N, C-alpha and C positions, 0 to 999 in steps of 0.2 A: 314933414316931420323930421326932427333932428334924429340923427342916428347915435345911439349910445356907443361910446368908445371903451371897450373892456379894459384897455390899458390904462385908462385914466381913473378907473374906479378905485377908491381908497380902501375897499374891502379885500383882504387877502386872507387865505387860509392855508393851513398845513395839514396834511393827512399823515398820521403816523400808523404805519402798518404793524400790527402785532406780530410777534415772532411766530405765532402759530399759523399765520397766513402766508408767511414767507416760504419760498421753496427750500426744501432740504437738500444739502449736498449729497448726503448718503442716506440710506433707508433708516438707520438707527439715529440719525440726528434729531428728528422730531421728538423721539422719546427722551433724548437727553436735554430737551428744552430748546433746540434750534439754535443755529448760529445767526449772529447779527449780520445784517447786510449794510454795507456802506452804499449811499445813493449819490451818484453824480447826476445833476439835473441841468436841463436847459429850459428856461422858462420864457414864454413870449416870443418864440421863434416865428418870424413872419416871412412869407415868400409868395411867389406867384407860381401857379401851376394850372394845367388844364385838368379839370375834374368836374364831374357832374353828368346828369342824364338829360337835362333840358337842352334844346337845340343851341340856345345861345351860350351854353357852357362847354360845348364839344370842341370848340376851335380856338377860343381866346382864353389866355391865362387869367385867373382870378386870385384874389388873396386868400391864403389859408394861414391860420395860426396854430401853433402846437406847443405843448409843453411835454417834455420827456423826463422821466425818472428812470434811471439805469442802475439797478442794484447788483452789486458784486460782493462776494464775501471780503472781509476786512482788506482794504486796500493797502498794499505794501507801501504806497507813497506816503502814508501817514508816518512811516518810520524812515523811509529812505529819501524823501523829498525829491524824487525822480519822476519826471513826466512818463517815462516808460512803465512805471508801476501803477498807473491809474488809467481811467478812461479819459482820453484826450478829447475834451469837448470841442476844441477847435477843429480836430479832425472829423468829429461827428457832424459838426455844423457844415463843414465844407463838402463832405460826401452827401449830406442830406440835400443840399442844393442840386447836386447832380442827380440824385434819385428823383427829385421833384421835377426835374427837366425831362427825364427819360421814361418814367413809368407810363404804363398804358392802361390803367384801371379807371373806372368811372365813378365808383362809390367811395366815400370817405372810409367806410368800414374796411374795404379791401385795401386801401392805401395804408390805413393804420396798421392793419395786419402785416403788410409787407415791411413797413417801418420797424415793427416790433421783432419780426423774425430776423431782419437785417441787423438790428442791434445785438441780438443774441448770437448770430452766426459770425458776424464781422468783428464785434467788439467784446465778445465773451461775456455778455450780461447773463446773470442767472435769473433775473426778474426785471420786467420793464413795465412801465405804464406809459401809454401814449394818449394824450388828449389832442384831438385834431378837430378844427372847426373852420367853418366859413363865417367870417365876421360879417355882420350886417347883411346877411343873405336876403332878409326881408326887412321892410321899413319898421315893423313893429316888434322886431326880435334882435337882441344884441348879437346872437351867434347861434348857429346850429352845428352840431357835431357829434362826436363819438368819443368815449373813453374806453380803451381796452387794457387789460393786464395780461401778460403772458410770462411764462417761465420756461427755462431750458429743460429739455428732457433729460432725466438721469442717464448716464452712460452705463451700459451693461445691463 
């Protein structure tokens, strides 16, 4: 059976998160209508990692694919045109390769959680969506995986 390649699919979609579902920066912000988040994204990231619970998955790297959406309050880079005022997706990509080489978890859910918290802690994201999958894990399925959304905890 031919395996479906999700990257070749002509179907694409965009999810717009309503302001009521976005994390507030302060407790009064939701009552004021919420602040918009700018989203830096990485789509179709593919790498090899050791992940899984089956015996054949525990020692040999296998492909994983992910899409990341990293939400932050209004990026200063929109006005300054400076890379230091935004989420540097090249840095995210490079560090993500290192994370995938060194993590010690078995489940996609645990790896997605680790990635989400890393984006919040390391890159200052206020909200993240991590879609993580194993492409063509089974002959009759394009991909299996998990999508999680997390937000930073308010300070104070």
